[in-house]
MIDOSE-1310 file (N, C-alpha, C; in nm, 2 decimals, decimal comma, always signed):
residues 112
mkiy	+10,35/+9,20/+10,16/+10,21/+9,24/+10,13/+10,12/+9,18/+10,23; +10,03/+9,26/+10,28/+9,92/+9,21/+10,37/+9,79/+9,23/+10,30; +9,70/+9,13/+10,31/+9,57/+9,14/+10,25/+9,47/+9,11/+10,37; +9,38/+9,21/+10,39/+9,29/+9,20/+10,50/+9,15/+9,17/+10,44
gipn	+9,07/+9,09/+10,50/+8,94/+9,06/+10,45/+8,87/+8,94/+10,52; +8,78/+8,88/+10,45/+8,70/+8,77/+10,50/+8,72/+8,66/+10,39; +8,76/+8,54/+10,43/+8,79/+8,44/+10,33/+8,68/+8,40/+10,23; +8,56/+8,41/+10,27/+8,45/+8,37/+10,19/+8,39/+8,49/+10,10
cgsv	+8,45/+8,61/+10,11/+8,41/+8,73/+10,03/+8,46/+8,71/+9,89; +8,37/+8,73/+9,79/+8,40/+8,72/+9,65/+8,52/+8,81/+9,61; +8,52/+8,93/+9,65/+8,62/+9,02/+9,61/+8,76/+8,98/+9,67; +8,76/+8,93/+9,79/+8,88/+8,88/+9,86/+8,93/+8,76/+9,78
kkal	+8,84/+8,67/+9,74/+8,88/+8,55/+9,67/+8,95/+8,59/+9,54; +8,89/+8,69/+9,47/+8,95/+8,73/+9,34/+9,09/+8,79/+9,36; +9,10/+8,87/+9,47/+9,23/+8,94/+9,50/+9,33/+8,83/+9,53; +9,30/+8,73/+9,61/+9,39/+8,63/+9,65/+9,43/+8,55/+9,53
dfvk	+9,34/+8,51/+9,44/+9,37/+8,44/+9,32/+9,46/+8,52/+9,23; +9,44/+8,65/+9,22/+9,52/+8,74/+9,13/+9,66/+8,74/+9,19; +9,68/+8,76/+9,32/+9,81/+8,77/+9,38/+9,88/+8,64/+9,37; +9,81/+8,53/+9,39/+9,88/+8,39/+9,38/+9,92/+8,37/+9,23
gigv	+9,84/+8,42/+9,14/+9,86/+8,40/+9,00/+9,99/+8,47/+8,95; +10,02/+8,58/+9,01/+10,14/+8,65/+8,97/+10,26/+8,62/+9,06; +10,24/+8,53/+9,16/+10,35/+8,48/+9,24/+10,40/+8,58/+9,35; +10,32/+8,67/+9,39/+10,35/+8,76/+9,50/+10,32/+8,70/+9,64
eyef	+10,42/+8,70/+9,72/+10,40/+8,65/+9,86/+10,31/+8,75/+9,94; +10,23/+8,70/+10,02/+10,14/+8,78/+10,10/+10,11/+8,71/+10,23; +10,06/+8,79/+10,32/+10,00/+8,74/+10,45/+9,85/+8,78/+10,45; +9,77/+8,68/+10,48/+9,62/+8,71/+10,48/+9,58/+8,73/+10,63
vdfr	+9,51/+8,84/+10,65/+9,45/+8,87/+10,79/+9,30/+8,86/+10,78; +9,24/+8,77/+10,85/+9,10/+8,75/+10,85/+9,04/+8,85/+10,95; +8,95/+8,94/+10,90/+8,89/+9,03/+10,99/+8,81/+8,97/+11,10; +8,76/+8,85/+11,08/+8,68/+8,79/+11,19/+8,76/+8,73/+11,30
kqkp	+8,89/+8,71/+11,27/+8,98/+8,66/+11,37/+9,07/+8,77/+11,43; +9,09/+8,87/+11,36/+9,18/+8,98/+11,40/+9,12/+9,11/+11,36; +9,06/+9,18/+11,45/+9,00/+9,31/+11,41/+9,11/+9,42/+11,40; +9,10/+9,51/+11,31/+9,20/+9,62/+11,30/+9,18/+9,72/+11,42
sreq	+9,29/+9,78/+11,45/+9,28/+9,89/+11,56/+9,22/+10,01/+11,50; +9,18/+10,10/+11,59/+9,13/+10,23/+11,54/+9,24/+10,31/+11,46; +9,36/+10,29/+11,51/+9,47/+10,36/+11,45/+9,49/+10,31/+11,30; +9,48/+10,18/+11,29/+9,49/+10,11/+11,16/+9,38/+10,16/+11,06
vsaw	+9,26/+10,16/+11,11/+9,14/+10,21/+11,03/+9,17/+10,36/+10,99; +9,22/+10,44/+11,09/+9,24/+10,58/+11,06/+9,35/+10,59/+10,95; +9,45/+10,51/+10,96/+9,56/+10,52/+10,86/+9,51/+10,48/+10,72; +9,43/+10,37/+10,71/+9,37/+10,33/+10,59/+9,28/+10,45/+10,53
aaav	+9,20/+10,50/+10,62/+9,11/+10,61/+10,57/+9,19/+10,73/+10,52; +9,30/+10,76/+10,59/+9,38/+10,87/+10,54/+9,44/+10,84/+10,41; +9,47/+10,72/+10,38/+9,53/+10,68/+10,25/+9,44/+10,68/+10,14; +9,31/+10,63/+10,16/+9,22/+10,61/+10,05/+9,09/+10,69/+10,07
smdk	+9,06/+10,75/+10,18/+8,94/+10,82/+10,22/+8,84/+10,73/+10,29; +8,77/+10,79/+10,39/+8,67/+10,71/+10,46/+8,56/+10,66/+10,37; +8,52/+10,75/+10,27/+8,41/+10,71/+10,18/+8,44/+10,58/+10,11; +8,57/+10,56/+10,07/+8,60/+10,44/+9,99/+8,62/+10,32/+10,09
lfnt	+8,66/+10,35/+10,21/+8,68/+10,24/+10,31/+8,55/+10,19/+10,37; +8,45/+10,27/+10,39/+8,33/+10,23/+10,46/+8,23/+10,17/+10,35; +8,20/+10,04/+10,37/+8,12/+9,97/+10,27/+7,97/+9,99/+10,31; +7,91/+10,09/+10,26/+7,77/+10,12/+10,28/+7,68/+10,03/+10,20
kgtk	+7,73/+9,96/+10,11/+7,65/+9,87/+10,02/+7,64/+9,73/+10,08; +7,72/+9,70/+10,18/+7,73/+9,56/+10,23/+7,61/+9,53/+10,32; +7,59/+9,40/+10,34/+7,48/+9,34/+10,42/+7,49/+9,39/+10,56; +7,61/+9,39/+10,62/+7,62/+9,42/+10,76/+7,58/+9,57/+10,78
ykss	+7,62/+9,66/+10,70/+7,58/+9,80/+10,71/+7,43/+9,81/+10,70; +7,38/+9,75/+10,59/+7,24/+9,77/+10,56/+7,15/+9,71/+10,68; +7,20/+9,61/+10,75/+7,12/+9,55/+10,85/+7,14/+9,62/+10,99; +7,24/+9,72/+10,99/+7,26/+9,79/+11,11/+7,18/+9,92/+11,12
vldy	+7,19/+9,99/+11,23/+7,11/+10,11/+11,25/+7,20/+10,23/+11,23; +7,32/+10,21/+11,18/+7,42/+10,32/+11,16/+7,38/+10,41/+11,04; +7,40/+10,54/+11,06/+7,38/+10,63/+10,95/+7,51/+10,70/+10,92; +7,58/+10,64/+10,82/+7,72/+10,68/+10,79/+7,73/+10,83/+10,77
kamn	+7,63/+10,89/+10,70/+7,64/+11,04/+10,67/+7,62/+11,12/+10,79; +7,56/+11,07/+10,90/+7,54/+11,15/+11,02/+7,65/+11,13/+11,12; +7,74/+11,04/+11,09/+7,85/+11,01/+11,18/+7,97/+11,10/+11,15; +8,04/+11,14/+11,26/+8,17/+11,21/+11,24/+8,28/+11,11/+11,21
eaer	+8,40/+11,16/+11,18/+8,51/+11,08/+11,14/+8,55/+10,98/+11,25; +8,55/+11,03/+11,38/+8,58/+10,94/+11,49/+8,48/+10,83/+11,51; +8,35/+10,86/+11,49/+8,25/+10,76/+11,50/+8,26/+10,66/+11,39; +8,29/+10,70/+11,27/+8,31/+10,61/+11,16/+8,43/+10,52/+11,18
teal	+8,54/+10,57/+11,23/+8,65/+10,49/+11,26/+8,62/+10,39/+11,37; +8,56/+10,43/+11,47/+8,52/+10,34/+11,58/+8,43/+10,23/+11,53; +8,33/+10,26/+11,45/+8,24/+10,16/+11,39/+8,31/+10,06/+11,31; +8,41/+10,10/+11,23/+8,48/+10,01/+11,14/+8,58/+9,92/+11,22
aaep	+8,64/+9,98/+11,33/+8,73/+9,90/+11,41/+8,65/+9,80/+11,49; +8,53/+9,83/+11,53/+8,44/+9,74/+11,61/+8,38/+9,63/+11,52; +8,35/+9,67/+11,40/+8,28/+9,58/+11,31/+8,35/+9,58/+11,17; +8,46/+9,52/+11,16/+8,54/+9,53/+11,03/+8,47/+9,47/+10,91
tmik	+8,37/+9,39/+10,93/+8,30/+9,34/+10,81/+8,23/+9,45/+10,74; +8,22/+9,57/+10,79/+8,17/+9,69/+10,72/+8,27/+9,76/+10,64; +8,40/+9,71/+10,65/+8,50/+9,77/+10,56/+8,50/+9,71/+10,43; +8,51/+9,79/+10,32/+8,51/+9,74/+10,19/+8,63/+9,65/+10,17
rpvi	+8,61/+9,54/+10,11/+8,72/+9,44/+10,10/+8,76/+9,41/+9,96; +8,89/+9,36/+9,95/+8,99/+9,35/+10,05/+9,06/+9,48/+10,07; +9,13/+9,49/+10,18/+9,23/+9,60/+10,21/+9,37/+9,54/+10,19; +9,44/+9,61/+10,10/+9,58/+9,56/+10,08/+9,68/+9,66/+10,12
ehng	+9,78/+9,62/+10,19/+9,89/+9,71/+10,23/+10,01/+9,66/+10,15; +10,07/+9,74/+10,07/+10,19/+9,70/+9,99/+10,28/+9,82/+9,96; +10,40/+9,80/+10,00/+10,50/+9,91/+9,97/+10,46/+10,05/+10,01; +10,40/+10,06/+10,13/+10,35/+10,19/+10,18/+10,22/+10,24/+10,12
kviv	+10,16/+10,16/+10,03/+10,03/+10,20/+9,97/+9,92/+10,12/+10,03; +9,80/+10,17/+10,02/+9,68/+10,10/+10,06/+9,58/+10,09/+9,94; +9,54/+9,97/+9,91/+9,44/+9,95/+9,80/+9,32/+9,89/+9,86; +9,20/+9,94/+9,83/+9,07/+9,89/+9,88/+8,99/+9,84/+9,77
gfde	+8,93/+9,72/+9,79/+8,84/+9,66/+9,68/+8,92/+9,59/+9,58; +8,86/+9,52/+9,49/+8,92/+9,44/+9,39/+8,91/+9,52/+9,26; +9,03/+9,55/+9,20/+9,03/+9,61/+9,07/+9,16/+9,57/+9,00; +9,15/+9,47/+8,91/+9,27/+9,41/+8,85/+9,36/+9,52/+8,79
dvyk	+9,31/+9,62/+8,72/+9,40/+9,72/+8,66/+9,48/+9,80/+8,77; +9,41/+9,83/+8,88/+9,48/+9,90/+8,99/+9,59/+9,81/+9,05; +9,56/+9,68/+9,06/+9,65/+9,59/+9,12/+9,78/+9,58/+9,03; +9,75/+9,57/+8,90/+9,86/+9,56/+8,80/+9,95/+9,68/+8,81
ralf	+9,89/+9,80/+8,82/+9,98/+9,92/+8,83/+10,05/+9,93/+8,97; +9,99/+9,88/+9,07/+10,05/+9,89/+9,21/+10,15/+9,78/+9,23; +10,14/+9,67/+9,17/+10,22/+9,55/+9,20/+10,34/+9,53/+9,10; +10,34/+9,60/+8,99/+10,44/+9,58/+8,89/+10,52/+9,71/+8,87
């Protein structure tokens, strides 16, 4: 399992605590140290939709000049690859599935 995010993000902390609590091994990837590729962002978006992946409620997006609705898919992908803090967190890859955000019920269904 790979968990992508930012260590000080509340949702990421909840996800890490949950995964540790059930004893699942994972690898944590810090978006600030390792940005995802455009291909990786595209794969995540294909799995969960760009609407779910793009965090338009986050501080970074709100402080930017980006207009998500006016952007095409390629522009959205490029924006998220360039500035992964605008990706809704955490992003979890597990057994060929992608989960975005923290939702304990979704985690329980996906991990058990």
